[in-house]
N, C-alpha and C positions, 0 to 999 in steps of 0.2 A: 551489687555494683550496677550502675546505670550505664548502658552502652551509649555510644554516640548517636546511633539510630534512634534510640529511645528519647534522647535529648531533643532531636529534631521533631519527633512526634509530640513531645510535651509542648514545644514551641508552637507547633501548628494548632494543637488543641487549645492552647491558651489564647492565641489570636482569634480563633473562631468563637471561643467562649466569650471573650470580651465583646466581640461584635454582636453576638446573639443576645447578650444581656443588656448592653448599653444602647445600641442603635434603635431597637424597637421602642425602648422607653423614651428616647429623645423625639422620635417621630410621633409617638402617641401624644406627648405634651406639646407638640407643635413646633419644636425647634429644628426638625429636619434631620435626616440621616447623616449628612456630612458633619454637622456639629457633633453628632453621636459618635462617629468614628474618631474624630479628633479628641473627644473626651475619653474614649476608651484607650486610645494610644497614650494619652497623658497618664491615665491610671496605671497602666502596666509598664510604662517606660522607666528610664533610669531616674527620673525625678518624681516618680509616683511610688508604686510597689516594687520597682526595680527588678521586675521579672525579665526585662530585656535591657541591654546596655548599648547595643550597636544600632542606633536608629538610622544612621547615614546609609549603611548597607541595605537596610530594609527599604528606605525611600528609593534608593537607586534601582533595586529589583522591582519595586512596585510601580516605578515610572512606566513600566510596560503596560500597566492599566491605562495610563494616559495615552500611550501610543495606540493601543487597540481602540480606545474611544475615538481618537482622531481618525483612525482608519474607517470606522463605521460612519462618522460624519462625512468623510470624503465620498463614501458610497452613495450618499444622498445628494451630492452636488456634481452635476455633469460638467465636463470641460467647458462647454459654452457658458454655463452659469458662473463658473469660476472666472472666466474671462470677463464676464459682465460685472464682476465684483472688483475689477482692477482699480477703478477710481476710488473705491472705498479702501482697498488694501494700501495703495500708495499715497492717495490724497488724504483721506481722513485719518489713516493710520499714522502717516508722518506728522500731520498737524497735531494729533493728540500726543504722540510720543515726544516731539520737540517741545511743545508747550509744557507738558508735565515735567520733562527733564529740567527745563530752565527754572521752573517754579520750585521744584524739589531741591535743586542745587542751591538756590537762594536760601532755603531753610537750613541746609547744612552749614552755610556760611554764617547764619544767625547763631548757630551753636559753636562758633569759633573753630570749625574744622577748616582745613585748607581747601582751596579750590579743587585740587586733585581728589582728595578724600570725598568731598561733597558731591562731585560729579559722578564718581563711581557708585556711591551710595544711592544717588538719585537714579542712575541708569539701571541699577538692579531693581529698585522699587517700582520703576515704570513698567517692568515686565510682569503683566498680570498673570494670575494663576489660571492656566488653561483648564486644569482639572476641576477647580471649583466652579468656574463660569460654565463650562460645558455640562458638568453634572447638574447644575441648577437648571439650565435650559432644558436638559433631558427630562428632569422631574416635572417640569412645567408642560412637557409635550410641545415645546415651542422652538424646535430646531430649524424650521423652514420658513418662518415669517421674515419679512423684510428687516425689522429691527434686529432680529437674532443674526441674520446674515451679515449685517453691518458689524456686529460685535465679533463674529467669527473672522471677518476680514481684518479687523484691527489685531486680533490675536495672531493671525498669520504674519502680519507685518512685524509684530514683536518677535516672532520666531526667527524671521529673517535677520533680525538685529544681532543674533548670537555671534555670527562671524565677525562683523566689524567691531563689536564691543570687546570680544576676546582678543582680537588683534590690537585694539587700542590699549588694552591692559598690558600687552607685551611691549608696546611702544613706550608706555609710561614706566616700565620696570627700570629701576636704577641699575640693574645688572646688564642692561642692554643699551646700545647707542641708538638713538632715534633714527639716525641716517641709514644705518644698515637695515633696521627693521622696516623703515618706510620703503626702501628699495627692494627688499627681498620678502620678508615675512608677510606683509600685508597683501602684496600682489599674489604671492604664493597661496595664501589662504583663499583669496577670491577666485583664482583660477581653478584650484582644486575643488572648491565648493560648486562652482558652475559646471565643472566636468562631471561631478557626481550627480548633480541635478539633471544634466542632459542624459547621462547613462540611465538613470531611473525612468525618465520619460520615454526613451527609446525602448527599454525593456517592457514598460507598461503598454506601449502601443502595439508592439510586434511579438512579444514573447508570452505575456501572462495569460491571455485568453487561450492561445493554443495549448499552453501547459495544462490549464484546467480541463480542456477538452480531452486531452490525452489521459489524464488521471481519471476523469469521469467514466471513460470506457472500461476501466478496471472494475468499476462498481464496488470498490472497497471504501466504505464510508470513512473509516478512521484515516485512510490515506488522504482523502479529500481534506479532512481537518488538518492533517499534518502539513499539507501543501499550503493551506490558508494561513497557518501560523508561520510557515517559512516565508511567505510573501510579505506578511506584515512585519515580522522581526527582521527579515533581510533588508527590506526597504529602510527600516529605522536604523539598522547597523550601517548601511551605506551612507546615509545622511550624517550620522554621528562621526563616522570615519573621515568624512570630507569636511567636517567643521560645522555643519548645520545641526539642527535639533532632530532627535529621533521622531518627535511628534510630526515635524514637517514631512519627513519621509513617509510615514504611515498615512498621513492625510493625502499626499499626492498619489500614493499607490491606490487608495480608495477612490479618488477622483478618476484615475485612469481605468478603474474597473467598474465605474458606475454604469456604463452602458453594456456591461457583460451580461450574458444570459445566466451566469452563475452568481449574480449579485445577491439574491435572496439566500442562497445556500451559504454564502460567505458570512452573511449577517447571523444566521443561525449558528454557525460553527464558532464564530469569534465572540459573540455576546457573553456567554458564560465566563470566559476567561477575563474579559474586560471588567465585568462587575466585581469579581473577586479581587483582582489586582488593584482596581481603583480604590476599593475599600481598604486594602492593605496600604496603599499610598497615604490615605488620610490618617490611618493608624500611625504610620511612620512619622508624619508631620507632627502629630500630637506628642509622640514620644521624644521628638527632638527639642521640645520647648524646655530650656534650662531655667527652671524656676528660681534656682539659687542666684544665678546671674541677674535675672529680672529683679529679684528682691534687693539685691545689692546696688542696682543702678535704676531703681524703679522710677525716680523722678524724670530722668532724662529719657528713658525708654518709653514711658507712658505718654509724656508730653510730645515727644517726636512722633510716636505712633499716630496719635489722633491728628496732629498737625499735618503730617504727611498724607494720611488718608483723606482728610478734609480738602487739602489743597489739590490732590490728584483728582478727587471727585468733582471739584469745581471746574477744573480744566476739562475733564471729560464731558461734563454737562454743557459747558460753553461750546466745545467743538461739536457736540451732537446737535445743539440748537442751530449753530452756524451752518450745518450741513443738512438741514431740513427735517430733523426729527421733532416730534411734538414735545411739549413740556414734560408730559408723563413718561414718554419713551426715553427722553434725555435723563430724567431723574432716575429711572430704573437702571439705565446703563451706568450711571455714576455710582450707584450703590453696589451694583454687581461687579464693577471693575476697579474699585478703589483700593483693593489690596495689592500687596506684592505677590510674587509667584515663585514657583519651584525653580525657574531658571536663574533667579537671583542667587540661589545657593551655589550654583556653578560659577557664576561671575565673581562672587565674593571669595570663594575658595581659591580661584585662580589668581585674583588680585592679592590675596594674602600670601600665597606661595611665592609670588614674584615681587613681594615687598612694596606693592603699590599702596596698600592700606595696612594698618596695624592689626594685630590679633584682637585687640580690644574693640576696634571699630567693626571688625568682622563679627565678633560675638554680639555686639549691640545691634547691628543691622540684621543679623540672622534672627535674633529674638524679636525684633520689630516686624520682620516679614512673617515669621511664624504666628505671632499674635494677630497680625492683620488677617491672615488666612483663617485663624481660629474664630475671630470675631465676625468675619463677613457673613457666614450663615445666620448668626444671631441678628446682625443688622438687616439682613434680607427679610427675616421673619417680622421684625419690628416695622420695617418699611411697608411690607405687604398688608399687615394687620391694622396699622394705625396711621401711616402717612399717605400711602397711595390712595386710599378711599377719599381723602380730603382733597387730593389733587386730580382725582379722576373725573374732571368736568368734561364731558364729551363735547366735541365741537358740533354745534348745531348747524346742520345744513338745511337750506330751504328746499322744499319740494320743487321739482321741475314744473314748468308750465306746460301742461299737456296740450298739444296743438292739433289733436285729431280725435275723432270719435268714431269708433268702428263697431261692428256687430259683435266682436269678440274681444274680451279683456283677459289677458294672461297675467296673473299675479305670481311672481317668482320666476327667476331666470337662472336658477342653480343647475346642478347636474340633472335634475328631474325635468325642470321647466324647459331647458335647452332642447331636449329631445322632442318634447311636445311642440315647441315653436318651430323646430326644423321641419317636422312632418307637416304642420299647418302651412308654412311658407312654401314648401315644395309642392303642396296641393293647391296653391293659388290663393290661400287665405292670408289676410294681413291683420293679426291681432294687435291691440294696444298693450304694450308690455310695460309692467311696473315692477321695480325691484328696489329694495332699500340699501343695496350694496353699491356705494358710489363708484368704487373702482371697477366693479363688474360692469356697471352700466356704461362707464366711460370706455372700457375695453370693447364692449359689444358695439358701441357706436363707431369705433375705429374699424370694426369688421363689416360695417354697413348695415347692422341690425338696429333699427330705430327703437330705442327703449327710454324709459323715463325713471329718474330717481325719485323715490318717495315711499312713505310708509302707508300701505293700503288700509291700515287700521284707522287712518284719519278720514272721516266722511267727506271732507272738502275735496280731497284728492280724487276719490271715486266719483264725486259729482262732476268734476271737470273732465273726467274720462267718459262721461255719459252713462253712468250706471242706471239711470232711470229708464233708458230705452234700449239698453244692450240686450242681445238675444242669448249670448252664452258667456259665462264667466268660468275660467279655469283657475282654481286656487292651488298653486304648486309649491308653496313654501313648506319648509320642514319644521316650523314651529307650531306645535299642536294647539296651544291656547290661542295664538294669534289667528291661525287658520279657522278655528271654530268661531271666533269673534267676527272675522271678516264675513263668513258665510251667514251668520245671524244678521249682520247689518245689510248685506245684499238682499236677503230674503225680505226684510222689512221694507226696503226701498222699492224693490222690483219683484213682486210676487210671481211674475210671468217668466222671469229669466231662468234659463237652465244653468244649474251650477254643478260642475264636476270638481271634486275636491280630492287632493292627495291626503291619504290617511297614514298615520304612523303604524297603527296596529288595529286589531279588531275593536277594541274599546273606543279608539278614536273614531272608527267608522260609526259606532252607535251615537257618539256625540255629534258628529257631522250630520247624520241622518235627522236627529232631533232638531239640529239648528236650521235645517232646510235644504241641505245638499241633495240634488237629484241622484247623483252618482258619486260613490266614494271608492277611490282606487287605493288599495293598500300598496304601499311602495315596493314591497318584496313579494307580493302574492303571485304575480305572473311568473317571475323568475323561479320561485319555489315550485310552482306547478310544473313548469318546464323541466326542472330538475327531477321531480317525481316521475314524470312521464319517461324521461330518459332512463331512470333507474328501472322502471318496469320493462322497457325495451331490452335493457342489458340483461335482465333476469329471464329473458326468453319469451316474453309475451308478444303475440303478433302485433305488428305496427298498427293495423286497422283497429284492433281492440283497444290498444293503448290510446289511440286518437279518440275513440268513443268514450272511454273511461274518463279521459281528461275533460272532454266537453261536458259530460254528465256531472263530474265532480265540480266543475266551475259553476254550473247552474244550481246544483244542490247547495253549494256553499253560499252563493248569493241569496238564495231563498232562506236559508237558515239565519243568515245575518239580518235579513229584513225582519224575520219573526222575532229574533232576540232584541233587535233595536226597539221594537214596540214595547217591550217590558223592561228595557234597560233602566236602571236607577243609579246614577253616579254616586249617590250617597251610600250605597251598599258596597262593601269591599268585594274584591274578586272572589269568585266561587262561593258566595253566600246568598246569591239571588236564586231562590228555589225555582222560580219560573224559567229563568234562563238555563239552569242546569237541566230541567226537564226537557226543554226544547233541544238542547245539545244532545242528550242521550237518545231521544226519539229520532233526530235527524241522522245521528251516527248509525243507528240500526238500519234505517232506510237506505243509507249510502252503501252499507255492506251488502244488503240484499240486491241492490241494483247492480253493483260491481260484479257480484257472484253470477248474476244472470248473464252478464256480458261474457264472463270468462267461460261459462258452461256452454255457450252457443257454439255450434259447429260452423266453421267458415268453409 
């Protein structure tokens, strides 16, 4: 006899087993994990092996994964940044939603549905899948770029539409009179929603951070995790209870905690739950695909599916181009957001219960939305592999005309070059600054730092900067091949110039030395040396000895690098150059003896 607890255990093991088998396979063949989860759900669902029959309940539970995902996204966006997105949320968001809703409603009319049915179907399909879009951006490590933030802004606007759309369904319900609903239900929904929103903001500003500080004092790790889950799920519950989406509540809670000192701890606590539940959500979506219904109505469903996705994609592309996105960014957004989303299920279910749409329309539209969600990961793979490369024509910008020639040229104004420039300027020197990041150069000019856009790999640009007569060149870019190429070119043109070059690692030091750089600065060497000296101090070694050891280590390391650079051969793989290995062993032994002498000395 199998107990109820055992049945739950079998269900959990089946879910995990399906994910473990199918998802890695799909990722390995290049189709992505999202499509793998959907396929696994279809395989074990009621229309596959029938191991599970209640996909709706699973989706509802697994929506918590989407909730936690939006909370983590909110942690990355500070309130000022969210306020800065307002023109995209309400401007671009409304433009995209209204345009797509109108076009999709017209498609419904083409299929001889009534205006009411067509509008509800269009309104549901307009609501993009937050789970698929956010998961895709996360896999790309592209959550903070400007194009991604515009996408997030549109998703937020679509979440805000839940209240008016559900209220509109109630107004259209044959069981209710429009007059009574317009005067009571609609305004009641709006007031309650805004009250819940205000309550969440007030709690986030004045209560959440003190709560975490109080719990942190207990030093009980699991209690901190419990409070983190309480905040996320409590925010989601509050928003759902007041008519907004759970995802909206979690996102706002994240934004309100983005400046908290506990932000990183919250990310660590929530991330494991997010990943598992989000995978479960995609499994549930795959399980909900009714293949029998699709086969019985395949002509209408398939034709409407592609027509609606293409139409929505065209509208998204047009709006993106009209609001300043490039062709490639607009095309990427269109492919990414052309599907229907999880909130469509809520809207269609409510409309069916209130008699606004028929059960058949509900079944057809649910199948279309699920198929659009299932096909989107596949379309993204096709787009990225075969379509995007053909459209990836970079906008060619002309190099700036350099109006000055100084004794110092600084190439690269990133996080490394900015510190060098700051020190030089503070000391009274004025370098000619070159960087190929147009936005960075523009921003620096606004700060009063004169800099020039251009690629220093081009000889003409360096010529205009006076490379033939310059005394010092600092190469501070983080591209190893380009840095070496620039150093070689400078040394050929101006043998007398002193060249200080940023190096990625020891092997890059060897390449730069052979290219002609006088000084090679490993970008992490000094910070690592400081860390080591701090470790020695912590271990009880006298400060004066630590200082001498550090200086000696610095000199020995530079000497050993110089010796190894003389015998370095880039054609030989790492650890196969016998001469370099011999030098390394000899220098290590000398280093140990020198340090031991310092440690044995009496102070």
